[in-house]
N, C-alpha and C positions, 0 to 999 in steps of 0.2 A: 504493500500500500504506500502511495505517495502522499506527502503532506506539504501544503504550501506554507512554508515556515517563515516566520518573521524574525524573531530574536528570542533570547533566553536570559533570565536572571537566575543564576545557579542557586543563590540563597537570598531570599527576601524576608524581612520581618515586618513589612508594612502592608503587604497585599492581603494578608489574612490576620486580623488582630489576634495576638496571643500565640501565633504559630509561625514557625519557620517554613518557608515554602520554596520550591523551585517553580518558577513562573515561565510558562511557554506562551509566547505571543504568536498567534496564527494570522496569516494575511487575509485580507478582504473584509468588506463591511458594506451593508446596504445604505449607510448614512454617510454624510459628508459634514459632520459637525464643524463649524468654523473654528472652534477652540481646540479641536483634537490635537493632542500632543504626539500621537503615534501615526500621523498621517502618512509617513513614508512607507508604512506597511499596509495601507488601505488598498493599494494596487500592486501590480508587479507579481513576479513569480520566482520562487526559490524552492523548487520541489526537492524534498528530501525523502528518502525511504524511512518509513516509520521506525525501522530498527535503529536508525541513527538517533532518533529522538528518545527511543527506549534507553539507549546508551547514556544520553544526557541525563535522563531521570536516574539511572543507576549511579552515575558519578556524583549526584547530589544526595542520594538516599540515606547516606550515613549521617547527614547533617540537618536533614529536614524531616518534618512529619507529614507534609502535604505537597500536592501538586496543584497549581492554579493554572487554568487555561484562560488566556486573555487575548486581546487583539488590538486593532481590528475587532471583529466579532467572531469569536471562535466557533459559534454554532452554525456559521455558514458551511463549515467543514464537518458535518455531522459524523460521517463515518470515521474520520481521523480522530475526533474527540472521543467517540465511543471506544475505539480501539485502544487509544492511549490511556483513557480513564480506566478501562478494564485492566490494562497492564499495571497501572499505578496501584489499583486495589489489590492485585495479586502480590504486589510488593509490600503490602501492609500500610500504604499511604492513604491519607484522606484526600478527597478530590473537591476542589472548588471551581466554580465557573463564574467568570465575569461576563455578563451579557447585557445587551441593550434591550432585551425583552421582545425582539421582533419575531422570534421563532418558538411560539408556545408548544407546537407539536413536537419539536425536538426536546424541549424541556421535559415534556411528559414522557417521552420515550426513554430519556436518561433516568428519570425517576423510576419508571417501570423496571428498568434493568438494574436498579440499585447501584448506579455508577457515580452518584454525586452525593456529597455530604453537606455542601452549602452553596447557595446561589448568591451572587452579588449583582443586583439588578439596578440598572440606571433608570432613574426617572428624571428626564432632562428638562421637563416643563410640566405645568399642571395637566393632569390626565383628563381634564374637562375643557381643555383649550387647544384644539388642533392647530390653530394659527400660530400660537406661541411655540408649540411643539415643532411645527414646520421650520420656524426660525432656528430652533436649537439644532436640528438635524441637517440643515443646509438645503431644505426643499427649495427648488427653483434655481439653485446654483449649479446643479449637476443633474442630468436626466436620469441617472441611476437611482436617485433618492425616491422612495415610494411615497404615496399619498399620505399626508399627516393623519387624516382620519383613520386610515387603515393601521397606521403605526400605533396610534393611541389604543385602538381596540386590541391589537396584539399584545401590547405591554400590559394592559389590564387583564387580559386572559392569562398571560404568563404569571402575573402576581396572584391571580385567583387560584391557579393550579398549585403553586408552591404553598399557598396558604391552606387550601383545602387538603393537601396531602401532608400537612404538618412538617414540611421541610424547614430546615434552618436557612434563613436568608436575611439579607439586609437590603434596604432600598437606599439609593444614594444619588445625590445631586451635586454637580460641579458648579460652583458659584463663580461667575465672571462679572466683575464690576461693570455696570452699564450695559450688559448684554442680557444675561439671565442670571439672577442671583441677588438682585436688590431685595430689600425687606418684603415688599409686597409680593414679589415673585415667589420667595420662599414660603410666605404665608399661604399663597394660593396653591403651591405644590403640596404643602403639608395638609391643607384642607382636603385636597383631592385624594390623598392616600389613606384618609381616616378609615374608610370601610375595611381596609385590609389590616392596617396596623392595630386597630382597636381589637381585632380578633386574635392576632398572633403575637402582639407586643414585640414584633421584630424591630430592630433599630433603624432609625432614619439618620443617615450620615450625610452631613453637608461637607463637601470637599473643597478645599482651597484651590481654585483654579490657578494655573501658572500661565498667564496669557503670553509671556515672552516666547513660549514654544508653540504657539498656535499655528494651525494650518493657514489661517487667513492673516495676511500681513498687517492689515489695519488694526488688528487686536493686540499686536505684539508690544505696543507701548503702554498698554493699560497696566496699572499697578495692581498686584493681587490684594485681596482683602487681608488685613492684618488679623492676627489671632483674636484680638479684642473685637474687631468688627465681625469676625466669624461667630463669636459668642453672642453678639447682638442678633445676628441672623438666627442663631439657635433659639433665642428667646421668642422670636416670631413663630418659628416652627412649633415651639412648645405650647403655644396657644391652642394647638390642635392635637398634637401627639406627645406622648409621655417620654418615650425612650429616644432621646436625641443625642447624637454624637457630632463632633467636629473633627476633621482631619486636616492638619496644617503642617507645614514644614517646621514651625517653631515648637509645636507641642505633640506632634504625632497624632495618634488616635486617642481621643478623649471623650468619655461619656460625660455629658455636661451635668454638673450638680447645680441646679437652679437656685438652691438655697444659699449658695455661696457667691453668686454673681449678681 
């Protein structure tokens, strides 16, 4: 089996909170998010035999407890992810999937095969606002990007599946100043995920975007939110959801204690 491979982080302590992971980035994605930092692997081809990636997993397995598949959007390559996830499970490793939520049928298939321990699902904009979601995923900038209304329905279906199946997961939003991530944006996103979070108590993670590395050049001069500003965004989210985290360069992954801020 061939895999369209992007890159690897042999040992990461930030991609799965509390665990050391080997992170495999796979190429391709149906979106073209203007702030994407991995845009160089959204296209192109670097086909490797799956056995080469199995060797990469082996080389990290003494130092990690999990494998995380990221991208791009890893679920574009369903067969590759299923094959490598099964290999990781045989090695006694946990499996995490970073996904944009566009492939609910693949999520369900992975769950049915008992190949995933945790999903990390992007919620890029309010789930009840297809126009804003279209802005976040680059709709209109590239013909490949699907209709925002279809995207929103797929993301909601993905979250419903992992909620209904009692999977471990987190929802996460990348905050970019003046793009998507202002306080009212975060409040609207948090409000839109209440039906899922209130059932599962899954964490909602607000990530500090790094615009300097964006795909779209006009975003690269935007300054990232400071940790203090991220905590203010968390306060807006907390008006709707209980379990809120922030992820920043300054503080790493932090569950916000609202009694102390």
